[in-house]
N, C-alpha and C positions, 0 to 999 in steps of 0.2 A: 503494499500500499504505499503510495507517495502522493501528496497534494501539494498544487502550486496555486494559490488564489482560488479559481473555481474550476481548475483542471485536476483531475484525480486519475492515477493509475494504479490499477489493480493487476497483479499477475497471479494466476491461479491455475490449477490443472483440472477444472470442472470441464464438462461436456459444453459444446457449443450452445445446445438448448438451454443450460443452466446459465451459462453466460448471458444470452439473451434475456432470459428472465429476470436477471439481477437487476437492471434499470427499474423495471416496473415493481419490483419488491420494495426498492428503494424510494419510488414515487408515491407509494401507496402509504408511507410511514408519514410524509408531509409533501404537499404541494409544491413548496418552494425549497430548494433548487430543483429543476427539471434535470433528471439523469438520463444521459443516452450511453451507448456501447458503441465501440469499434472493435472489430476482431482483426487479428493480423493476416496479412496476405503475403504470401510467400516466405513466411517466418519472419516478416518485417511490420513494424508498427511506427507510425510517426507521432511523436508526443512533444509538445512545444517545439524547441529547436532541434530535437534529436530524433535520429532514426534508431530504434532499438531492433538487433537482430537476435534471433534466436537460433544458435548453432551448437550441436552437441551436448544440449541440456545446458549451455552457458548463454548468457546475455552479454552482447557487445553493442556499445553505443557508439554512433557517429555523427557528424553534424548534418542535420537536415537541410537540403538544399532544394529550394523551389525550381520548377522547370523553368520559370522565368527569371531566375536570377542572372544579373548582368554583371555583377561584380563591380560595379561602378561606385566609387566614393566621391565625397564633396571635396574638391580641392580646398587645402587650408588658406589659399589666397581668395577664395570666393567671398561673397558678401552675406553669406549664411550667417545666423547668429551662432555666437561660439558654443553655446548649449548644443546645437545640432551637430557641429562639427565634433564635439568631445564625445558625444553619443555613440558616434561610429567606432570608437576606440574599445 
């Protein structure tokens, strides 16, 4: 179990049916917040800014990169506020 603000990661060995039932069980306890679930695809799951890989009963994490990533950064000489430039670090 891991929680960051309103994102929760639960790793379990339940069946897919049990995992799909889990959000409904949580939502029956209280209407807010609303829980949803997402299953791994090809032993991979994106959570926040990482991709979690399951391989040989071990978990590995790599940086999650969106397909639209351009790797562009704001040049320090630009006229953007310093807060935006520092946020890129």
